[in-house]
All heavy atoms as an XYZ file, in Angstrom:
673
protein
N     103.345    -15.759     25.885
C     104.313    -14.934     26.518
C     103.633    -13.820     27.273
O     102.620    -13.196     26.779
C     105.272    -14.379     25.442
C     106.131    -13.315     25.991
S     107.370    -12.478     24.910
C     106.948    -12.832     23.287
N     104.072    -13.521     28.419
C     103.504    -12.420     29.240
C     104.639    -11.397     29.390
O     105.771    -11.730     29.784
C     103.010    -12.971     30.578
C     102.572    -11.791     31.488
C     101.885    -13.946     30.408
N     104.323    -10.076     29.237
C     105.180     -9.027     29.452
C     104.562     -8.036     30.426
O     103.434     -7.704     30.287
C     105.500     -8.273     28.166
C     106.153     -9.261     27.117
C     106.450     -7.007     28.362
C     106.235     -8.622     25.773
N     105.371     -7.677     31.467
C     104.808     -6.650     32.364
C     105.558     -5.301     32.105
O     106.770     -5.273     31.883
C     105.228     -7.093     33.794
O     104.749     -6.126     34.744
N     104.711     -4.307     32.033
C     105.316     -3.006     31.658
C     104.563     -1.883     32.443
O     103.436     -1.923     32.784
C     105.163     -2.784     30.169
N     105.272     -0.744     32.542
C     104.724      0.454     33.102
C     104.856      1.527     32.066
O     105.723      1.487     31.145
C     105.565      0.918     34.363
C     105.542     -0.001     35.578
C     106.522      0.432     36.621
C     104.104     -0.104     36.105
N     104.028      2.536     32.216
C     104.070      3.792     31.359
C     104.097      3.479     29.786
O     104.910      4.031     29.078
C     105.282      4.610     31.703
N     103.151      2.711     29.362
C     103.058      2.368     27.883
C     102.675      3.661     27.078
O     102.855      3.629     25.856
C     101.998      1.295     27.685
C     102.400     -0.102     28.184
C     101.231     -1.109     28.043
C     103.678     -0.595     27.497
N     102.186      4.668     27.778
C     101.893      5.909     27.048
C     103.184      6.713     26.737
O     103.155      7.565     25.954
N     104.325      6.257     27.329
C     105.539      6.939     27.097
C     106.453      6.309     26.067
O     107.568      6.658     25.845
C     106.305      7.149     28.411
C     105.615      8.061     29.402
C     106.410      8.184     30.647
C     105.601      9.112     31.642
N     106.359      9.309     32.815
N     105.875      5.196     25.427
C     106.692      4.513     24.443
C     106.977      5.388     23.250
O     106.129      6.168     22.733
C     105.842      3.271     23.863
C     105.606      2.166     24.898
C     104.822      1.074     24.292
C     106.792      1.637     25.509
N     108.229      5.242     22.769
C     108.583      5.909     21.498
C     108.155      5.092     20.262
O     107.688      3.949     20.426
C     110.131      6.109     21.416
O     110.697      4.716     21.300
C     110.679      6.830     22.663
N     108.222      5.721     19.094
C     107.894      4.986     17.855
C     108.712      3.758     17.755
O     108.300      2.677     17.305
C     108.005      5.861     16.668
C     106.940      6.900     16.602
O     105.867      6.800     17.338
O     107.143      7.913     15.872
N     110.078      3.811     18.140
C     110.941      2.664     18.121
C     110.405      1.593     19.079
O     110.535      0.386     18.716
C     112.369      3.140     18.471
N     109.977      1.991     20.247
C     109.462      1.034     21.205
C     108.265      0.306     20.661
O     108.106     -0.966     20.786
C     109.069      1.702     22.556
C     110.236      2.370     23.286
O     111.347      1.866     23.158
O     109.969      3.415     23.981
N     107.381      1.072     20.064
C     106.161      0.503     19.524
C     106.595     -0.529     18.319
O     106.002     -1.581     18.268
C     105.232      1.523     18.948
C     104.084      0.951     18.174
C     104.705      2.360     20.083
N     107.605     -0.186     17.551
C     108.085     -1.125     16.536
C     108.578     -2.394     17.139
O     108.404     -3.481     16.682
C     109.116     -0.441     15.682
N     109.264     -2.325     18.284
C     109.809     -3.441     18.969
C     108.672     -4.371     19.436
O     108.695     -5.518     19.316
C     110.715     -3.048     20.161
O     111.815     -2.276     19.675
C     111.213     -4.258     20.892
N     107.631     -3.746     19.977
C     106.430     -4.524     20.417
C     105.804     -5.118     19.216
O     105.261     -6.278     19.327
C     105.467     -3.632     21.150
C     105.877     -3.241     22.613
C     104.702     -2.388     23.210
C     106.120     -4.496     23.486
N     105.711     -4.472     18.147
C     105.038     -4.984     16.887
C     105.776     -6.305     16.448
O     105.173     -7.212     16.092
C     105.168     -3.977     15.770
O     104.292     -2.919     16.077
N     107.126     -6.311     16.652
C     107.940     -7.441     16.277
C     107.649     -8.616     17.132
O     107.825     -9.798     16.740
C     109.395     -7.173     16.237
N     107.174     -8.374     18.316
C     106.791     -9.475     19.277
C     105.470    -10.066     19.090
O     105.000    -11.024     19.830
C     106.883     -8.916     20.730
C     108.283     -8.526     21.216
C     108.175     -7.955     22.606
C     109.248     -9.647     21.229
N     104.694     -9.487     18.122
C     103.341     -9.976     17.792
C     102.400     -9.785     18.995
O     101.585    -10.671     19.264
C     103.373    -11.396     17.232
C     102.088    -11.764     16.547
O     101.360    -10.829     16.053
O     101.731    -12.975     16.544
N     102.546     -8.721     19.752
C     101.735     -8.435     20.901
C     100.279     -8.299     20.426
O      99.981     -7.615     19.496
C     102.155     -7.178     21.580
C     101.480     -6.749     22.853
C     101.721     -7.692     23.901
C     101.880     -5.291     23.207
N      99.379     -9.050     21.101
C      97.978     -8.969     20.680
C      97.024     -8.399     21.728
O      96.070     -7.799     21.370
C      97.520    -10.425     20.483
C      98.261    -11.128     19.316
C      97.748    -12.468     19.122
N      98.598    -13.083     18.079
C      98.664    -14.404     17.874
N      98.003    -15.198     18.611
N      99.495    -14.897     16.939
N      97.378     -8.497     22.993
C      96.500     -8.005     24.000
C      97.202     -7.362     25.074
O      98.222     -7.852     25.529
C      95.647     -9.161     24.672
O      94.899     -9.884     23.573
C      94.598     -8.657     25.691
N      96.715     -6.206     25.604
C      97.196     -5.559     26.775
C      96.146     -5.645     27.865
O      94.996     -5.253     27.566
C      97.584     -4.067     26.523
C      97.819     -3.344     27.822
C      98.852     -4.024     25.609
N      96.512     -6.058     29.006
C      95.503     -6.081     30.193
C      95.993     -4.941     31.091
O      97.049     -5.006     31.614
C      95.452     -7.465     30.911
C      94.522     -7.396     32.037
C      95.154     -8.567     29.946
N      95.143     -3.977     31.215
C      95.518     -2.744     32.002
C      94.860     -2.920     33.427
O      93.628     -2.936     33.578
C      94.959     -1.566     31.262
C      95.436     -0.224     31.879
O      95.982     -0.234     33.024
O      95.292      0.792     31.267
N      95.713     -3.000     34.359
C      95.240     -3.257     35.859
C      95.137     -1.872     36.564
O      94.783     -1.890     37.800
C      96.264     -4.166     36.516
C      96.327     -5.559     35.980
C      97.414     -5.963     35.331
C      95.237     -6.403     36.135
C      97.449     -7.281     34.838
C      95.197     -7.692     35.603
C      96.320     -8.107     34.923
N      95.357     -0.695     35.941
C      95.277      0.511     36.593
C      93.841      0.930     36.980
O      92.914      0.543     36.251
C      95.919      1.613     35.784
C      97.348      1.418     35.426
C      97.836      2.468     34.453
N      97.160      2.395     33.191
C      97.262      3.159     32.115
N      97.972      4.320     32.291
N      96.685      2.936     31.019
N      93.711      1.570     38.071
C      92.357      2.111     38.454
C      92.035      3.324     37.500
O      93.056      3.946     36.925
C      92.354      2.524     39.881
C      92.518      1.337     40.847
C      93.303      3.627     40.297
N      90.779      3.653     37.292
C      90.429      4.720     36.359
C      91.133      6.095     36.666
O      91.638      6.731     35.662
C      88.864      4.848     36.507
C      88.465      3.495     36.925
C      89.604      2.986     37.789
N      91.299      6.419     37.846
C      91.920      7.710     38.208
C      93.419      7.634     37.738
O      93.984      8.618     37.163
C      91.956      7.944     39.704
C      92.623      9.202     40.168
C      91.938     10.433     39.606
C      92.569      9.232     41.698
N      94.111      6.551     37.880
C      95.441      6.351     37.400
C      95.517      6.368     35.872
O      96.440      7.042     35.298
C      96.032      5.018     37.992
C      97.433      4.801     37.720
C      97.898      3.467     38.417
O      97.092      2.699     38.914
O      99.142      3.257     38.350
N      94.620      5.832     35.229
C      94.566      5.783     33.727
C      94.391      7.186     33.252
O      95.096      7.676     32.274
C      93.465      4.927     33.227
O      93.652      3.594     33.785
C      93.432      4.801     31.751
N      93.537      8.004     33.880
C      93.320      9.372     33.437
C      94.638     10.185     33.601
O      94.910     10.978     32.819
C      92.146     10.008     34.181
C      90.729      9.559     33.664
C      89.666     10.458     34.291
N      89.547     10.361     35.730
C      88.962      9.476     36.428
N      88.311      8.494     35.836
N      88.907      9.546     37.740
N      95.277      9.970     34.771
C      96.479     10.700     34.993
C      97.708     10.373     34.126
O      98.418     11.194     33.681
N      97.732      9.118     33.720
C      98.869      8.561     32.925
C      98.635      8.793     31.420
O      99.563      8.909     30.628
C      99.060      7.073     33.087
C      99.573      6.749     34.473
O     100.054      7.633     35.204
O      99.557      5.511     34.829
N      97.386      8.832     31.011
C      97.041      8.990     29.599
C      96.963      7.669     28.915
O      97.243      6.669     29.481
N      96.625      7.745     27.593
C      96.459      6.584     26.771
C      97.767      5.911     26.491
O      98.865      6.523     26.452
C      95.811      6.994     25.465
N      97.701      4.569     26.383
C      98.925      3.852     25.986
C      99.243      4.079     24.537
O      98.361      4.281     23.666
C      98.661      2.306     26.235
C      98.520      1.938     27.750
O      99.032      2.694     28.534
O      97.921      0.919     27.998
N     100.470      3.967     24.200
C     100.978      4.085     22.805
C     101.384      2.692     22.381
O     102.451      2.199     22.796
C     102.218      5.035     22.835
C     102.659      5.308     21.416
N     103.948      5.935     21.300
C     102.109      5.188     20.204
C     104.071      6.136     19.967
N     103.053      5.661     19.325
N     100.456      2.058     21.607
C     100.643      0.693     21.241
C     100.578      0.437     19.762
O     100.135      1.277     18.966
C      99.518     -0.157     21.910
C      99.438     -0.112     23.408
C      98.108     -0.707     23.894
C     100.581     -0.889     23.981
N     101.116     -0.702     19.295
C     101.022     -0.987     17.902
C      99.573     -1.196     17.469
O      98.721     -1.510     18.245
C     101.743     -2.399     17.802
C     102.557     -2.558     19.009
C     101.811     -1.762     20.050
N      99.342     -0.960     16.180
C      97.994     -1.130     15.621
C      97.576     -2.556     15.855
O      98.335     -3.490     15.723
C      98.024     -0.847     14.101
C      97.627      0.588     13.834
C      97.409      0.777     12.365
O      96.590      0.120     11.683
O      98.106      1.697     11.821
N      96.208     -2.657     16.091
C      95.682     -4.022     16.245
C      95.772     -4.693     17.592
O      95.217     -5.806     17.840
N      96.443     -4.054     18.552
C      96.506     -4.497     19.893
C      95.218     -4.205     20.591
O      94.718     -3.049     20.630
C      97.701     -3.927     20.670
C      97.690     -4.330     22.119
C      99.000     -4.321     19.991
N      94.648     -5.224     21.236
C      93.429     -5.018     22.020
C      93.717     -4.763     23.461
O      94.661     -5.328     24.112
C      92.624     -6.380     22.015
O      92.333     -6.736     20.680
C      91.285     -6.254     22.792
N      93.087     -3.684     23.959
C      93.328     -3.319     25.408
C      92.098     -3.768     26.223
O      90.980     -3.383     25.887
C      93.535     -1.812     25.501
C      93.762     -1.389     26.950
C      94.751     -1.340     24.674
N      92.330     -4.472     27.249
C      91.295     -4.869     28.160
C      91.554     -4.253     29.540
O      92.652     -4.420     30.102
C      91.271     -6.384     28.251
O      91.108     -6.989     26.998
C      90.242     -6.868     29.270
N      90.562     -3.584     30.037
C      90.770     -2.858     31.321
C      90.229     -3.855     32.427
O      89.054     -4.240     32.469
C      89.903     -1.610     31.383
O      90.100     -0.931     32.631
N      91.083     -4.102     33.398
C      90.758     -5.028     34.551
C      91.350     -4.288     35.811
O      92.307     -4.824     36.388
C      91.244     -6.387     34.445
C      90.665     -7.185     33.303
C      89.300     -7.667     33.655
N      88.744     -8.458     32.629
C      87.846     -8.099     31.750
N      87.462     -6.815     31.617
N      87.410     -8.868     30.774
N      90.762     -3.156     36.182
C      91.441     -2.484     37.320
C      91.405     -3.218     38.596
O      90.389     -3.879     38.967
C      90.597     -1.130     37.452
C      89.372     -1.395     36.643
C      89.613     -2.504     35.689
N      92.482     -3.205     39.341
C      92.567     -3.809     40.649
C      92.016     -2.893     41.706
O      92.285     -1.644     41.644
C      94.005     -4.220     40.923
C      94.668     -5.136     40.005
C      96.104     -5.400     40.425
C      93.881     -6.466     40.038
N      91.341     -3.364     42.675
C      90.830     -2.531     43.725
C      91.926     -2.175     44.696
O      92.404     -3.000     45.467
C      89.677     -3.207     44.473
C      89.109     -2.357     45.565
O      89.480     -1.172     45.733
O      88.225     -2.883     46.322
N      92.456     -0.947     44.647
C      93.474     -0.506     45.567
C      92.939      0.145     46.880
O      93.731      0.755     47.574
C      94.454      0.394     44.815
C      93.878      1.764     44.525
O      92.611      1.899     44.684
O      94.561      2.679     44.120
N      91.693     -0.022     47.092
C      91.020      0.570     48.309
C      91.247      2.086     48.407
O      91.418      2.592     49.580
C      91.444     -0.207     49.503
C      91.081     -1.710     49.422
C      91.409     -2.416     50.693
O      91.873     -1.881     51.671
N      91.286     -3.736     50.588
N      91.472      2.756     47.308
C      91.675      4.176     47.403
C      93.129      4.667     47.559
O      93.324      5.880     47.711
N      94.055      3.733     47.607
C      95.390      4.081     47.887
C      95.978      5.076     46.906
O      96.649      5.980     47.252
C      96.295      2.813     48.031
C      97.763      3.097     48.378
C      97.949      3.770     49.635
C      98.479      1.719     48.374
N      95.747      4.776     45.589
C      96.318      5.709     44.602
C      95.830      7.201     44.754
O      96.612      8.049     44.767
C      95.957      5.189     43.181
C      96.563      6.108     42.090
C      97.828      5.884     41.711
C      95.786      7.026     41.429
C      98.412      6.664     40.665
C      96.328      7.824     40.492
C      97.608      7.645     40.119
O      98.157      8.461     39.073
N      94.478      7.292     44.986
C      93.940      8.633     45.145
C      94.452      9.329     46.369
O      94.773     10.457     46.368
C      92.344      8.538     45.201
N      94.632      8.559     47.495
C      95.089      9.133     48.725
C      96.547      9.574     48.520
O      96.970     10.629     49.009
C      94.958      8.129     49.837
O      93.569      7.889     50.055
C      95.498      8.660     51.185
N      97.299      8.707     47.884
C      98.725      9.031     47.647
C      98.900     10.302     46.776
O      99.736     11.128     47.128
C      99.462      7.764     47.006
O      99.360      6.678     47.825
C     100.929      8.148     46.822
N      98.083     10.366     45.762
C      98.215     11.533     44.884
C      97.765     12.799     45.646
O      98.406     13.875     45.515
C      97.372     11.359     43.600
C      97.897     10.305     42.678
S      99.477     10.661     41.972
C     100.521      9.653     43.036
N      96.772     12.677     46.488
C      96.291     13.840     47.278
C      97.428     14.203     48.252
O      97.741     15.409     48.471
C      95.037     13.464     48.074
C      94.487     14.582     48.855
C      93.284     14.190     49.712
O      92.654     13.125     49.395
O      92.904     14.974     50.562
N      98.047     13.249     48.847
C      99.198     13.603     49.822
C     100.277     14.333     49.117
O     100.826     15.297     49.626
C      99.638     12.309     50.496
N     100.648     13.750     47.974
C     101.807     14.300     47.230
C     101.401     15.824     46.828
O     102.227     16.733     46.961
C     102.138     13.494     46.044
C     102.792     12.185     46.425
C     103.090     14.252     45.075
C     102.987     11.189     45.379
N     100.192     15.989     46.353
C      99.768     17.298     45.884
C      99.729     18.323     46.989
O      99.904     19.560     46.741
C      98.436     17.158     45.197
N      99.549     17.854     48.247
C      99.511     18.845     49.373
C     100.854     19.519     49.569
O     100.860     20.625     50.109
C      99.006     18.113     50.577
O     100.195     17.367     51.098
N     101.882     18.838     49.177
C     103.261     19.435     49.360
C     103.515     19.744     50.780
O     104.371     20.580     51.128
C     103.518     20.613     48.440
C     103.437     20.285     46.969
C     103.698     21.426     46.138
C     103.539     21.068     44.663
N     103.852     22.110     43.707
N     102.787     19.142     51.730
C     102.909     19.391     53.137
C     103.358     18.119     53.799
O     102.519     17.149     53.947
C     101.536     19.872     53.636
C     101.599     20.176     55.187
O     102.543     19.860     55.866
O     100.490     20.672     55.602
N     104.568     18.015     54.277
C     105.086     16.843     54.918
C     104.269     16.388     56.152
O     104.033     15.202     56.394
C     106.479     17.199     55.386
C     106.880     18.321     54.546
C     105.648     19.032     54.243
N     103.750     17.318     56.898
C     102.895     16.977     58.059
C     101.591     16.324     57.633
O     101.178     15.325     58.097
C     102.576     18.209     58.912
C     101.611     17.884     60.075
C     103.935     18.781     59.506
N     100.968     16.874     56.607
C      99.695     16.404     56.047
C      99.973     14.987     55.443
O      99.187     14.043     55.546
C      99.128     17.327     55.009
C      97.841     16.879     54.377
C      96.692     16.958     55.188
N      95.502     16.609     54.500
C      94.621     15.689     54.880
N      94.701     15.118     56.078
N      93.641     15.348     54.111
N     101.106     14.838     54.712
C     101.474     13.616     54.150
C     101.622     12.511     55.223
O     101.141     11.431     55.021
C     102.747     13.778     53.344
C     102.566     14.638     52.067
C     103.873     14.948     51.393
O     104.932     14.843     51.942
N     103.734     15.604     50.272
N     102.293     12.806     56.316
C     102.449     11.944     57.378
C     101.110     11.576     58.028
O     100.816     10.384     58.343
C     103.314     12.542     58.496
C     103.632     11.586     59.677
C     104.443     10.402     59.360
O     105.320     10.410     58.457
N     104.169      9.243     59.988
N     100.191     12.518     58.135
C      98.859     12.284     58.672
C      98.054     11.336     57.738
O      97.396     10.423     58.208
C      98.112     13.621     58.826
C      98.570     14.508     59.867
C      97.857     15.844     59.859
O      97.107     16.119     58.909
O      98.188     16.608     60.779
N      98.181     11.579     56.496
C      97.476     10.824     55.466
C      97.970      9.341     55.286
O      97.289      8.469     55.095
C      97.355     11.514     54.117
C      96.637     12.802     54.146
S      96.672     13.655     52.533
C      95.551     12.705     51.618
N      99.295      9.228     55.263
C      99.976      8.004     54.867
C     100.663      7.298     56.009
O     101.015      6.175     55.895
C     100.901      8.265     53.708
C     100.304      8.809     52.468
C     101.431      9.156     51.429
C      99.269      7.843     51.839
N     100.815      7.979     57.090
C     101.640      7.387     58.210
C     102.937      6.929     57.741
O     103.660      7.642     57.090
N     103.232      5.718     58.128
C     104.547      5.140     57.717
C     104.465      4.237     56.511
O     105.026      3.248     56.431
C     105.140      4.391     58.893
C     105.542      5.324     60.072
O     106.008      6.416     59.716
O     105.316      4.961     61.206
N     103.496      4.621     55.608
C     103.366      3.867     54.364
C     101.898      3.307     54.169
O     101.614      2.785     53.141
N     101.072      3.449     55.183
C      99.666      2.941     54.995
C      98.737      4.099     55.015
O      99.120      5.219     54.994
N      97.478      3.805     54.831
C      96.411      4.788     54.733
C      95.721      4.913     56.073
O      94.962      4.002     56.484
C      95.406      4.418     53.707
C      95.966      4.587     52.289
S      94.841      4.136     50.974
C      93.230      4.352     51.626
N      95.923      5.909     56.856
C      95.282      6.126     58.102
C      93.844      6.248     58.054
O      93.135      5.837     58.972
C      96.000      7.267     58.862
O      95.831      8.459     58.166
N      93.348      6.877     57.063
C      91.882      7.172     56.976
C      91.035      5.886     56.815
O      89.873      5.881     57.236
C      91.550      8.191     55.835
O      91.939      7.570     54.585
N      91.551      4.836     56.176
C      90.759      3.656     56.013
C      91.236      2.435     56.823
O      90.563      1.411     56.796
C      90.734      3.279     54.491
O      92.006      2.793     54.148
N      92.295      2.637     57.432
C      92.881      1.506     58.188
C      93.652      0.583     57.355
O      94.180     -0.437     57.793
N      93.747      0.848     56.063
C      94.593      0.022     55.196
C      96.083      0.320     55.437
O      96.490      1.405     55.409
C      94.213      0.359     53.735
C      94.952     -0.481     52.745
C      94.533     -1.750     52.389
C      96.087      0.066     52.032
C      95.167     -2.467     51.417
C      96.754     -0.716     51.164
C      96.287     -1.953     50.741
N      96.847     -0.698     55.654
C      98.276     -0.418     55.826
C      99.028     -1.359     54.960
O      98.666     -2.449     54.531
C      98.760     -0.708     57.331
O      98.438     -2.057     57.637
N     100.272     -0.882     54.608
C     101.091     -1.589     53.597
C     102.189     -2.310     54.470
O     102.639     -1.903     55.447
C     101.759     -0.578     52.697
C     100.828      0.336     52.041
S     100.280     -0.091     50.425
C     101.686     -0.540     49.520
């Protein structure tokens, strides 16, 4: 069985109990290190193995967080354009 989830660090004790009942054994974490640091550790049942396999987002997460933190709509538009990253040529 495969389960896709976001924000495992925000699970309640009841959520963890639900996962325990599913006999979850492994979590594969695809977040980039910067994202993992920002989100914090996952809250998982005892005995679950966590494997980190970050996907290369070509810096999109860091650029997006920088744009948001600027709180400047003009700067955000310069950095992200209409959804892509102008600085690297990566577009969505």
